[in-house]
N, C-alpha and C positions, 0 to 999 in steps of 0.2 A: 934271653930264646925263651920260646912261648909258655907255657903253663899245660900240663896236664887236665887233660878235664876236672881226675876227681880233685888238683888240686883248687881250678876255678870254685870249685861245686862248693868248698868251704866260706865262700866271701858270696854264696848271699843264698839272700834265704827267704821264701820258700822255697825250698829244691825237692823235686822226686828225681826217683834213679833214672830213669828215661826220658830226662831230658840230660846229663851227662853221655859227652860223647867224648873219642878218646882229645882232643885238643880243646874241649872250652864248652859251656853251658850250651845247653839252649835259654833262650827269654820268652816269654805268652805274653798276651796279651793283655791289657787290665782293663783297656779305654780305650776308645778313640777319637781323634774330635775334627774338628772344623772350626778355624781360623773365621772370624766374623769380625775385625776391626782390627787396622793396622796396628804395628807394630812400631818400636823406634830404639834403629843404634845409632847412640851418638860418642862423641870422644870421649865424651868423660861421664857417660849416662846411656841407661837400658832400657825397654821396659819392653814388654808381653802384650799383643795386643788378642784381644777379649776372645776366646773360646768357646763353643759351641758345641755340649757329648754328644754323641752320635751313639744312640739305641739304636739297641739289634732286635731286629726282626727277627721273629719264628728261629731266633736261638740262635742270629748269623750276623752279624755286620755287611751289610748289605751298597759294595764303596763301589760308585761310578771313577770313573775313569778323573782326577781330580786329584790332592794334596792335602796326606790329612797326617794328626800328632797322634804317633801312637806313645802307648802311657804306658809300662812294660812292664807284669805284678813280684816280680821279682825285686828285691830289697840287695843294692850294692854296699861292696865295700871294696873300695882298691885298695891295698896292698903299700904304704908306705916305699916301698922297695921295687915298683913298680906303676905299668902301665895298662890303660885299657882299653879293649877296640872292644864296637858291632855290627857282628856282618851280617848279612842275609841271610839267610838258610835258602838251601840254590830252588824249593818248590815255589819261594815268593818270584825270584826271579822269569822261574819256567811259565810261570804267570801275566807278568807283562807288567810285575811289579819290581820296584828299586827301596831300599828304606835307607838311609842313611844319617848319618852322626858324627857330633862329631871326636876331639880326642875325653878320656874321664883319664884325668890324672889322681896321681897319687894321692890318696888319703881324702878322695871321692865318696861320700856315704851316700843313700839315697836312692827311690827308686829315678832312674832317666827315664827319657822319652825321646824318641827317633823320630822323624820326618818319612811318611812312608809315601808313596809317588805312584799313583794308580797310573796305571797305564790303559788297563781294556778293567774291565767291569770284573770283579770278584766279592769271593761268600768269607770273608775270616772269621769262625767261633769264637768266641770268650775265651781264652785260657788258650788256644792254639800253640804256639813255638812258631816263631813267626823270623826268629833272630837267633844270633848264637852270638857269648860273651867271654871273648878268650884275655891271657893276661900276658903278659910281657915285661920277664925281666927290668929295668930304666936304670941312669944316676940321675936325678933331680934336687932341686935346693931348692925346701920348702916342702911345703901342702896345699894342696886346695882348699882355696876356705873363703869360696867366691856367695857369688848368688843364690845358686844352685843349690849347696852343701846342705846336708839333711832331707831334700824335697822327700812328699812321699806319696 
């Protein structure tokens, strides 16, 4: 079962009252990146390709169609007996954009990232609410202790 927004809010920092929704908490944009070098995913190792940070122009990120990596402004802790999911806010979808993320395992801590696919040019202000984080009760064995644990 998914938890309430106020329950989810206890696992994010910082969080403002206007970010708390009935069933989750809105995540904000801290930074935007473009990948400029190839990454690699092998059977036994992986690497993330080099990225270039996109600088805001006149107070907004001006993004042309393409793929970008968003870093969220909030530090998240997924409780041991839960699993986390991030969904795009509907305004992104209504503006021809999609935000893709992976499962956030029990025990994950850090400031995560999502893949923003821009279908039509858009302006996004730093600090804008673009996603919603939700958690659901889940059985699990072990806790997340991977490469991205503690990312900042």
